[in-house]
C-alpha positions in Angstrom: 26.7 -10.9 -33.3 29.9 -11.6 -35.1 30.9 -14.3 -32.6 27.6 -16.3 -33.4 28.0 -15.7 -37.2 25.3 -13.1 -37.7 25.1 -9.7 -39.5 22.7 -6.9 -39.7 21.1 -8.3 -42.8 19.9 -11.4 -40.9 17.6 -9.1 -38.7 13.9 -8.6 -39.3 12.4 -5.1 -38.8 11.2 -4.3 -35.4 9.9 -1.1 -33.8 9.9 -2.3 -30.3 11.1 0.2 -27.5 12.9 -1.6 -24.7 12.7 -0.1 -21.3 15.2 -0.6 -18.6 18.6 -0.2 -20.3 18.5 3.6 -19.8 16.0 6.2 -18.6 14.6 6.9 -22.1 14.5 3.4 -23.4 16.2 1.9 -26.5 14.8 1.1 -29.9 15.5 -2.4 -31.1 17.8 -2.8 -34.1 15.7 -5.7 -35.3 14.4 -9.1 -34.4 15.8 -12.5 -35.1 14.8 -16.3 -34.3 17.6 -18.4 -33.0 17.7 -22.1 -31.9 19.1 -22.3 -28.5 20.9 -25.6 -27.7 21.2 -26.1 -23.9 22.4 -29.6 -23.2 19.9 -32.0 -24.7 17.3 -29.2 -25.0 16.6 -27.2 -28.2 14.4 -24.1 -27.9 13.5 -22.0 -30.9 13.4 -18.3 -29.4 12.9 -14.9 -30.9 15.2 -12.3 -29.7 15.2 -8.5 -30.0 18.7 -7.0 -30.8 19.9 -3.8 -29.2 23.1 -1.9 -29.4 24.2 -1.5 -25.6 27.1 -2.2 -23.4 25.9 -4.4 -20.5 27.2 -7.2 -18.4 25.3 -10.0 -20.1 25.0 -11.3 -23.7 21.3 -12.2 -23.7 18.1 -11.8 -21.6 15.7 -14.8 -21.4 12.4 -13.5 -19.7 10.2 -15.4 -17.3 7.7 -16.5 -20.1 10.7 -18.2 -21.9 11.8 -19.9 -18.5 8.2 -21.1 -17.7 7.5 -22.3 -21.3 10.7 -24.5 -21.2 10.5 -25.7 -17.7 13.6 -23.8 -16.6 14.3 -23.0 -12.9 17.1 -20.5 -12.5 19.2 -19.8 -9.4 21.0 -16.4 -9.1 23.0 -17.7 -6.2 24.6 -20.5 -8.1 24.4 -18.6 -11.4 23.0 -21.5 -13.2 19.6 -23.1 -14.0 17.9 -26.5 -14.2 15.7 -27.7 -17.0 13.9 -30.7 -18.4 12.8 -33.9 -16.6 16.4 -34.9 -15.8 17.0 -31.5 -14.1 20.3 -30.9 -15.6 22.3 -27.7 -14.6 23.6 -25.3 -17.2 25.7 -22.2 -16.7 24.6 -19.0 -18.4 28.2 -18.4 -19.3 28.3 -21.5 -21.4 24.7 -22.2 -22.4 25.5 -24.7 -25.2 27.2 -27.2 -22.8 25.5 -29.3 -20.0 27.2 -28.8 -16.6 27.8 -31.8 -14.5 25.9 -31.7 -11.2 29.1 -32.7 -9.3 31.0 -29.8 -10.6 30.6 -26.4 -9.3 29.2 -23.9 -11.9 30.8 -20.6 -12.6 29.3 -17.2 -12.0 29.4 -14.7 -14.8 31.6 -11.8 -13.7 30.1 -8.2 -14.1 33.5 -7.1 -15.3 33.5 -9.8 -18.1 33.6 -7.9 -21.5 30.6 -8.3 -23.6 29.8 -7.6 -27.3 28.1 -4.4 -28.3 25.3 -6.1 -30.1 23.3 -7.7 -27.2 20.2 -9.9 -27.6 17.1 -9.4 -25.4 14.2 -11.8 -25.4 10.9 -10.3 -26.6 8.5 -11.2 -23.8 5.6 -9.3 -25.1 5.5 -10.5 -28.8 6.2 -14.0 -28.0 3.3 -14.3 -25.7 0.8 -11.9 -27.3 0.1 -9.7 -24.3 1.4 -6.9 -22.3 2.1 -7.1 -18.5 -1.0 -6.3 -16.5 0.9 -3.9 -14.1 1.3 -0.3 -15.0 4.9 0.0 -13.4 8.0 -2.0 -14.0 8.8 -4.7 -11.4 11.3 -3.5 -8.7 14.3 -5.6 -10.2 14.0 -3.6 -13.4 14.3 -0.2 -11.6 17.0 1.9 -10.3 15.7 2.3 -6.8 15.6 5.7 -5.5 15.1 7.1 -1.9 15.0 10.9 -1.9 16.8 12.5 1.0 14.3 14.0 3.2 13.7 17.8 2.7 13.7 20.4 5.6 10.9 22.9 6.0 10.5 26.2 7.8 9.1 25.7 11.3 6.0 27.7 10.5 5.3 25.5 7.5 5.3 22.2 9.5 1.9 22.6 11.3 0.2 23.4 8.1 1.9 20.4 6.3 0.8 18.2 9.3 -2.8 19.6 9.0 -2.9 18.5 5.4 -1.4 15.0 6.2 -4.0 14.5 8.9 -6.9 15.3 6.3 -5.5 12.6 4.0 -5.2 10.1 6.9 -8.8 10.9 8.0 -10.1 10.4 4.4 -8.3 7.1 4.2 -6.3 8.1 1.2 -2.8 7.2 2.8 -1.3 4.8 5.3 1.9 4.6 7.1 4.7 2.3 5.9 8.2 1.3 6.6 11.1 -0.8 5.1 10.7 0.8 1.7 12.7 0.8 -1.5 11.2 3.9 -3.0 10.7 7.3 -1.0 9.9 10.6 -2.4 9.6 14.1 -0.9 6.6 16.4 -0.5 6.5 19.8 -2.1 4.3 22.4 -0.3 2.3 24.6 -2.8 0.2 27.5 -1.8 -3.3 27.5 -3.4 -5.2 30.6 -4.5 -7.2 30.8 -1.1 -3.9 30.8 0.8 -4.0 27.3 2.1 -1.1 24.7 1.6 -1.6 21.7 -0.8 0.9 18.9 -0.1 2.2 17.5 -3.5 4.7 14.7 -4.0 7.8 14.8 -6.0 7.3 11.7 -8.2 10.0 12.6 -10.6 12.1 9.5 -10.1 9.2 7.2 -10.0 7.8 8.7 -13.4 11.2 7.9 -15.0 11.0 4.3 -14.2 7.3 3.8 -15.2 6.3 3.1 -18.9 4.0 5.6 -20.5 0.3 4.8 -20.9 -0.5 6.0 -24.4 -4.4 6.0 -24.0 -5.5 9.2 -26.0 -6.9 12.2 -24.1 -9.7 13.9 -25.8 -9.0 16.7 -28.3 -9.9 19.9 -26.8 -10.8 21.8 -29.9 -13.2 19.1 -31.1 -15.0 18.9 -27.6 -15.4 22.6 -27.3 -16.9 22.8 -30.9 -19.1 19.9 -30.2 -20.5 21.8 -27.0 -21.6 25.0 -28.8 -25.2 25.4 -30.1 -27.0 23.8 -27.2 -29.6 25.6 -25.2 -28.8 24.1 -21.9 -25.4 23.2 -20.4 -24.3 21.7 -16.9 -20.6 21.9 -16.0 -19.3 19.5 -13.4 -15.8 19.0 -11.9 -14.7 16.2 -9.9 -14.1 16.1 -6.1 -10.5 15.0 -5.7 -11.0 13.1 -8.9 -7.9 11.0 -9.1 -8.2 10.0 -5.4 -11.5 8.2 -6.3 -9.5 5.4 -8.1 -7.7 2.9 -5.9 -4.1 1.9 -6.4 -3.1 -1.6 -7.1 -2.1 -2.9 -3.6 1.1 -4.1 -5.1 2.1 -0.6 -6.2 0.9 1.3 -3.2 4.3 1.5 -1.5 5.9 2.9 -4.6 4.1 6.1 -3.9 5.7 6.5 -0.4 6.7 9.9 0.7 8.4 11.7 3.6 6.4 13.9 6.0 7.1 15.5 9.4 4.7 12.7 10.9 6.5 9.8 9.3 6.5 7.9 6.0 3.2 7.3 4.2 2.0 5.8 0.9 -1.1 6.4 -1.0 -4.0 3.9 -1.0 -5.7 5.8 -3.9 -4.3 7.2 -7.1 -2.5 10.5 -6.2 -1.9 13.6 -8.4 1.5 13.7 -10.2 1.8 10.1 -11.3 2.9 9.7 -14.9 -0.2 7.9 -16.1 -2.7 9.4 -13.7 -4.4 11.4 -16.5 -4.6 8.6 -19.0 -6.0 6.3 -16.3 -8.7 8.6 -15.3 -9.8 9.3 -18.9 -10.0 5.5 -19.6 -12.3 5.2 -16.6 -14.5 8.1 -17.9 -14.5 6.6 -21.3 -15.7 3.3 -20.0 -18.3 4.8 -17.7 -19.8 7.2 -20.3 -19.0 5.3 -23.5 -22.7 5.4 -24.7 -23.1 9.0 -23.6 -20.1 10.7 -25.0 -20.5 13.1 -27.9 -24.3 12.8 -27.6 -25.2 14.0 -24.1 -21.8 14.4 -22.6 -18.4 15.8 -23.3 -15.5 14.8 -21.0 -11.9 15.9 -20.8 -10.4 14.0 -17.8 -12.4 15.3 -14.7 -14.2 18.1 -16.5 -17.6 17.1 -17.5 -20.2 18.9 -19.7 -23.8 17.7 -20.0 -25.4 19.3 -23.2 -29.0 19.4 -24.4 -30.3 20.8 -27.6 -33.7 21.6 -26.1 -34.0 23.1 -22.6 -37.1 20.9 -21.9 -34.9 17.6 -22.1 -32.0 18.8 -20.0 -33.4 17.3 -16.7 -33.7 13.9 -18.3 -30.1 14.1 -19.5 -29.0 15.1 -16.0 -30.9 12.4 -14.4 -29.2 9.8 -16.6 -25.8 11.3 -15.9 -26.3 11.4 -12.2 -27.6 7.7 -12.1 -24.4 6.6 -14.0 -22.2 8.5 -11.5 -24.0 7.0 -8.6 -23.7 3.5 -10.0 -19.9 3.9 -10.2 -19.5 5.8 -7.0 -18.0 8.9 -8.6 -18.4 12.2 -6.7 -18.4 15.7 -8.1 -17.5 19.0 -6.2 -20.7 21.1 -5.8 -18.7 24.2 -5.4 -17.3 23.8 -9.0 -20.6 22.8 -10.6 -23.0 24.9 -12.6 -26.4 23.4 -13.6 -28.8 24.4 -16.4 -26.8 27.4 -17.6 -26.6 28.9 -21.1 -22.8 29.5 -21.0 -19.7 28.4 -18.9 -15.9 27.9 -18.8 -14.7 24.5 -20.4 -11.1 23.7 -21.1 -10.0 27.4 -21.0 -12.7 28.6 -23.2 -16.2 30.2 -22.7 -18.9 28.0 -24.3 -22.5 29.3 -24.9 -25.4 28.8 -27.3 -24.0 31.4 -29.8 -20.6 29.9 -30.1 -17.1 30.0 -28.3 -15.1 32.7 -26.9 -11.8 33.1 -25.3 -11.5 33.3 -21.5 -10.6 36.9 -20.8 -7.8 36.0 -18.5 -5.9 34.2 -21.4 -6.2 37.5 -23.3 -5.1 39.5 -20.3 -1.9 37.3 -19.9 -0.9 37.9 -23.5 -1.6 41.7 -23.4 0.7 42.0 -20.3 3.6 40.1 -21.9 6.6 42.4 -22.4 8.5 42.4 -25.7 10.6 39.0 -26.0 14.4 39.5 -25.1 15.5 36.1 -26.2 14.4 32.9 -28.1 12.9 31.4 -24.9 10.5 34.3 -24.4 9.5 34.3 -28.0 8.6 30.7 -27.9 6.6 31.3 -24.8 4.6 34.1 -26.6 3.9 31.9 -29.6 2.8 29.1 -27.4 0.1 31.3 -25.9 -0.8 32.3 -29.4 -1.0 28.7 -30.6 -3.6 28.0 -27.9 -6.0 30.5 -29.3 -4.9 30.1 -32.9 -8.4 29.4 -34.1 -9.5 32.9 -33.2 -6.7 34.6 -35.1 -7.0 34.7 -38.9 -3.8 34.0 -40.9 -1.8 33.5 -37.7 1.0 31.9 -39.6 1.3 34.9 -41.9 1.1 37.4 -39.2 3.9 35.9 -37.3 6.2 35.4 -40.5 8.7 38.0 -39.3 9.4 35.8 -36.3 10.5 33.0 -38.4 14.2 34.1 -39.1 14.6 34.5 -35.2 13.6 30.8 -34.7 16.4 29.4 -37.0 19.3 27.4 -35.3 22.4 29.5 -34.4 20.7 32.7 -35.4 21.5 35.8 -33.4 18.4 37.2 -31.7 17.7 40.6 -33.0 14.3 42.2 -32.2 13.9 44.6 -35.2 11.2 47.1 -36.2 9.1 44.5 -38.2 9.0 42.1 -35.1 8.0 45.0 -33.0 5.1 45.9 -35.4 3.9 42.4 -35.5 4.0 42.0 -31.7 1.9 45.1 -31.2 -0.5 44.4 -34.0 -1.4 41.0 -32.6 -2.0 42.5 -29.2 -4.3 45.1 -30.8 -6.1 42.3 -32.7 -6.8 40.4 -29.6 -8.9 43.4 -28.2 -11.7 42.7 -30.8 -11.9 38.9 -31.2 -14.9 37.6 -32.9 -16.9 34.7 -31.5 -16.5 31.3 -33.3 -19.8 29.7 -34.3 -20.5 26.2 -35.4 -21.8 25.7 -39.0 -25.5 26.1 -39.3 -27.4 23.4 -41.2 -28.8 24.3 -44.6 -26.9 27.6 -44.5 -24.1 28.5 -46.9 -20.6 27.9 -45.5 -17.8 30.1 -47.0 -14.3 28.9 -46.9 -11.4 31.4 -47.2 -8.0 30.2 -48.3 -5.0 32.4 -47.7 -1.8 31.7 -49.9 1.6 33.5 -49.6 4.3 33.7 -52.3 7.0 33.0 -49.7 
């Protein structure tokens, strides 16, 4: 910036997070609009300024190239522009290069300034790219080395791969830039599920910030209904097709060869947000009236039992219209209670799933800060069922301080066991009743 006579005071505020410079992205220092003089061409261009050590001084995106009629050549390290098709070297952008003179390439070893300029493609053109993953040129391409498996596992893995082929979920591919490994996981019934390690692909993908439903609000909205139907999707994510351009990015090793997904697999970074968006669009006029939905968990609720069949018919017609399938083995229709998002929901109110309580009751005394955080994480999940939870856990606070020696004293032991005893007699949370008094209790502490 000093070489072009600029200072930090010339920058406008910017909150843009630029992906691609490192795995976590980099926040822009600010934005500035500059006039680029390239031969006879003058282009007023907005730039995002970042602090990064790279092999270039600025980035001009494709929208800028198209808007100014510029044709780049990576082979010759120059570009042509305008009606005269004059060539200009990116190393000397303010001078027109003669067509008779060879243009110079910018050496990767050439020192550049710490303050770099990056063209703001999204803000300049008012829209975001349609693709959900970065273009291959913006990634650090990764081919994971093939894993080896015990010989007795191979037939079970091949059996699962054959099921995916028969369901038309995957196809064989070759000449790939991205390849991941499979991770066999044993299910509760003893069978093997073939998962894919998409860790490297997830690092390269931008995050879809579509909001998931708030579990507590959904569970609260489900109570007080006479009839409930609980439905779970059948291979839910696999019912959404992948963009054909992105299919090969999901490639993975198997003993039978290399395959990629034709449908959205489990484990992708934005799979949950994508499915939630689909359900939001499908049931937009039903949500919070007839239906509550968290990703692939669906609850049809009816205040009066006599109307429940009508609500179910409307939901099934909507599912059939969009060709969404549910797993009948995981569905329960016209019941008064059921499990939803880890809680037991019924007409009277909400209870905690007993398995969650048993997991806390079986936890031993924490021996380090990591185990204490795990214990408090379990409690945070059921915090609405424990009165004055923050006050009860007050003796733990000194152990959570940075650089504090972990000493499990008698007060911590008492709190730990008192909370376990409290969980043996949990009350049922009930929704407020219309026209009935609602009492609000406020607990205040001196410390």
